N, C-alpha and C positions, 0 to 999 in steps of 0.2 A: 440486550445484554444492555451493561454500564459499565465500564472503562472509568476509574476516578482516580485519578495523577494530586496529590497533594503533600505540599511545599518540598514539588523536586527542581534537583538543581544538580549540575555537573559541573566537576571541575575535572583541568589538564595544569596539573602541579598546584600549583598557587591562584591560578588564575579560573574565575569561574567563567562560564561559556554563559550558566544563565541561572537563576535562584528563584524560588519560590512560587513556582506553578500553581498556582489549582484550577482544575479544569471539572468537569463531568461530562462525558461522551453519551450520547445513549443513541441506541438502537431509531433507526428510521432519521436520524441525520448526516449532514454534510457538513464535515469542518477543512478550513484553511489555516491553515500556517504557516506564517508571512515572516515576513524581516530583511531586512541588511543579508550580504553574504558576510559569516562570519557570527551569523547571529546566534546559529544554535540550532535550524530551525530541522535540519540533516537528524543532527548529534541524539534532537528529541523524536523523532521520529524512531531509529535506531534503539535508544532507550523503550522506548514503547512495543519493539518487534521484538525485544527483547535478546538485541542482538549489542549490545552495550552496557556495560551497568553507570547507571545511578550513584552519584556523589549521596546524595542526600532525600528524603520525601517518599513518598508511596507511592506503587499504582497493585490496585485492583481491580481484581475483575469479578461480573458480580451476577447472575441470573437475575432476571427481576423481580420471576413473580416468586421464588422465595428465599432471595436476597442470599441465597448460598452463595460465599467467596469461595473461587476457583481459586484451588496452589498453583503456586507460580513457575513450578515445575509443570504445570499444564499448557499455559497463557499460551504458548507458540500455538495446536491446536486450534485458535480462534481466529490466527491472523496470517493473515497474506496480506506479501509488501513486492513494491514494482519501483526499483530504480536503478538509474545511471551506472552508479557505483552494484549494481549487482548483475553476476556475469551469465551469462545460459550456458548449460554445455555442446558446446558450440562443433563435439566431433558426431550428435547424434544427427540425426534427421528429425523434421516437425513430428513430428508422427512419432517418432523414439523420445521425444523431451520430450510430449507430454503427458505421453503413456508410463512416463519412469515417478513425474510431477505428479501426478492424480494415485499414486502408489502410497504415496507421504498423506499429499494434502484433503482426496474425494473432491467428484468431481458433482457442482451442484447438479438438482434434481433437472428432471428431462433433460438433460445437456449430455454433448456423449463427442468425443474426440474429434468426431469427423460435421456434428455442426459449430464445434468452437473454428475449427480449418476455417470450418466458410463464411463463418462469421466475420474473423478478422480477415477475408480474401486473401487468402495465401495454397487453396487447392492448386496453383499447379505447381509449388514447391515443397508438395508435402514430402517426400520419400530423400531432396535432398539438403544435405549437411546444413546445419546452422550456419558453419562458418563462412558460410560463402552468400548469407543472408545479406541485405543492405543493413545499414542503421537504422532506416526506415521501418524498415520487414523487421529487428530485433525487437525493438521497441514494439509492436503491436504484441511481437510473444510474449514478452513482458506482460502486458498490461492483459493477456489474455488468462497465462498462467494465475495473478492474483486476484482476478475479474473473479477468472472461472469455477474457482479452489473452492469449495463449501465451504469457507468460511462467518463468523459474523462478525465481522473484522477488519478491514480493507485499508493498508495503506496505500500509497503513491508520491510519489518522491519527482515530478518536476512532469508531470507526466506524456508529457508532448511531445516532449526530446524527439529532437530528430523525427518528431512528421511530417507530413508535408497536408496540404487543407484537406484532403480528403481522409488521410490519417485523425485527423486532430476532429473532424464530422466520428470518425465511425466512435470515437475516445465517449464524445459526448451521446453517443449512443447507445455503448457496453453500457455509462454509469446509470441511463436513465431507463433501462431494461432492465438490469443488475443490483441494482448498487440499494437501490430502496427503500427494503427492507433491515439494512447493516449499519454500520457505524461505518462511512467515510470519513476518512483523514487528508486531508492534500496538502502538500509540502509546497507551496508558489508562490510568486509574485503577481507569475501571469496569469492576467485580470480572464480569459479565455478560459484557462487551469482551474476556476476558482466560482466562475460570475455563479454558480447555481449553492452552491457553501449556505448556508444559511446562518451556520457562525464562525468567526475569525479569532485567533491565536494570535497578539503580534507579539514576537519577541523582541524585543524591544522597551517593552513593557517593563522585562524579570535581567534587567543588566544587574 
C-alpha cells in the first residue's frame, strides 16, 4: 500500500493550521507525526482517516503492484484508528464490542476474538460492560480494535494514554508482532511511543 499526500493544508476560518505537507507513506514503515500542542498532529491524522475534510491538496491511496488509485469513498476500508477522542460503545461487553467492530473491519488472519482478548489481558472482564472498565483497560481495547483490524494502514494518536508500564510493554509487543508489514502512523511527542518509527514528520515545518 502507498499513501501519498501532496500540498495538503487545513484551515479553520482564516487561520491555517498547516499547509504544504508532502509525504509518501509505504507499507513496512512506521512514521511519527510530531509537533507542539495545536500544531495539527491530530487534525492531520483525522484527515488521513477521512473523519475531517482538508482545505487544499490531495490524498491518494494506491496498490503498489498495479499503481491503481483507490477511490476516495473506499479509503475507509484500508484504515483503522485509535485515539483518545474516539469513544467506545460502553453499553456493550468486550466480547460484544469486538464482535460488532469486526463485522465492519474484518479481523487479522489467524486471529479470533478470544485470542485478541487474551493478548490484551482482559479475559476476566470479557463479559463486563466496557463502561465499568478503568481508563487503562479502555485504552487496551482501543489499541486492540485498531491493530487487530485487517487493514493496510494503522493510525494511532497518543497510543499509551492511560497505560501503566505493563500496558506500555503490551503496546510495543502489539506493534512488533502485528504492524511490521503495514503503514503505521503514530501521533506523539513521547519518545517511548515513537522510538521504533523510522521516519518523522514535524508539523512545525508546515506553518
